[in-house]
C-alpha angles and dihedrals in degrees: 000000000000102000087191123145132154091220130066095234120117114266121239096227120100113278112270122236090243134013117280134201129167122005088215125084109301093237102091104036095036092050091051092053093042091051089060089064099044096112122176099207131063112306141168118245113231101174147279129311119260111213129171091345094309131109112228110200092185090063104070120192112213142167121221113246092223091057096057091091086064087078130233151210130236110190140163145119121291112286097018097112108270093136093050090050090054089049093049094050093043092052093053093044090053091049088053091053096257117135116230135202118207128181109215102204098165097036096244103107098076089089089079086085093061133060114263125247117251116226140152095276092052092048091049093048093047092049092047095052098037095249124157095217122198126169107251136166122207132218110267143180117202122212137181131195106262090337092296099148129354116330146069105301116256114204135172128191118243088241091055093047090055134203099281097055091038091052089052094052092044092050095237123165125237095271092048090047090055090050090051089052089054090052091052090048091053093048091050092048094049097043093246104152113220099207102148138006095272088060091055092045091051093052092048092049091047094052093056094043123099090254097046102037095084090055093078100037093103095051105039110289130236121260119227090232093055091045089052092052091050093047093049091048090051091050092051090046092054092047088059089059096255094125090079091065096060117075145059150344086049118215117254106221090207085079087075092064098063130117129214119251090260091059098254118131116257115246108220109204117194107204107216103162091103093057099042089119089067104046093158089064097053095041090052091044090056088055089052090055091052093046091050092050090048092055096047106041121085124234110269105164118209115353130188087244133010123259091226139357114212121200112206105200125197087019094173089071091065094054100041109111093353118159121241091250091051092050091048089053092051091049092051093046093050092046096048102037089070089074088055090061097254123129121202125202118192115209119201143126102266134008089242087072087072120068114251094244091055093041089055089063094056108094099172119063133187110177117186124194123310126203124226105195098129137034089257090053090051091051091050090049093053090047091051093050090053091057092064127080116255111280142170089252122097088230096190090061094038096051093052092045101050116120126223109292094022126109147167110247139193123165139170116273123227087270091053096252122129114261122228114280109263133188107221140192101216125229121250119255114249095216127072111298095217140034124306118236120281093243092050091048091050091051091051091051096048094045092055118112088228096057096084091048098053109017099087117064117225123210108193128171110293140144096310094054093043094052092045093052116093114247114268114235121193122215109248114254117246111261120206113249115269096025127109118223112235116247114255114227118226111261115261120245089255091054091048092052097043091048095047126104088239093063092045093049091049093054088055093056112141128248119344094342102111095190142281122288112224093237135105135230137212089293096038090254118147112252120236129203118210 
């Protein structure tokens, strides 16, 4: 069972039970691969090299801490160990003082807050990979979209979310997206705060009414048909429970950058199990978080460790049906956010789920097992093999023969060059590999210092209330006989904005948030200054 090939194409032989490399003694080839991971600076330990069907604990496979802002991909079929890999990397990042964001789609990541349970399987895994395992829990904050499910409620205003991301989650076409952008522009210009979905619905309805229709004549107008599509999409969206997510107080993404009092990085876990039926919402929301971080963080260049590592689970949901402009915006954000000290790991089943331009930005790769039961599976396998550097492994055989908790790895070295491809038996997480109890999770949420800040929703005066209120008419002042009242000029745009409730509410923003500029980013999100 050699599994050796000089090419990267899948072999035609049946998949081996474990990865193979050279048929010769493991000394030469294994040492060459292991030398590619002998970093001198701080690094995370992934596991031990697998070579010719043997696990070599002396050959440790690692990833430099400073290279984790160069982004990454964790991929593999269902049940192959992707979640445990996330947990393993998150634990070590936290221990190194790096904050982490994890999306918990299936509801089984909350155990990272509690010490793991030692058993025979854990002891065997630790011994095989040369790991000094000790049960350890890590500092966590638990969040939920709009309070749907357990967690501190995360909310965003409609204005902050912006027309591009909202169009994506509503499934609008390009023309409808442009119309939605026009609606946002009008609301900004008139000081109509779009806080929640009823505000947006009110503005759309107003702009196609007899009174509001003339408002947009000079800048394009809004057709009744397009308005109807947007309103129906909003209604469906709300029926799926998404209305709870939009509102105030809006979440400050700087909360994700905190450390615990003992210096470890906080692990922010977004509990998404309660909104699994609306995957488009949470995938787009994760992109909003990234966009908001991108706007707020300063340029820092290359650091010795990232400010935050962000794991983007179920990544294929973000890219499904995405427009060319949307994909270009994602690509730019991923490329540029590295210089802000943020690393992004996309988590999905196969690399082909991620567009090529985005995949090209992902320097660190952990590929768990793939299955090849159908012609489509075979095609995906061949495409995955082509994304790896040339190696002595017959990757087609290796990838279909990996066991649970094993993966093929290549990362960026401390010099920024790709390391040799290595088959790896991954280490075991030290925290609980499963969810914590509901009562324990609830206690953790309610005892958080952030709970009082974000738990209670606030519904202040915004676009809906302003458009529902009858117009205020002032009685004309008495003018002495024989005099002519001076004409009153229409207020300038600046006067309209400064006098609006939107401007006044922004100047009352809490803490270090100085207000929201009425400007829009790559995704149409409103930019905040902190």
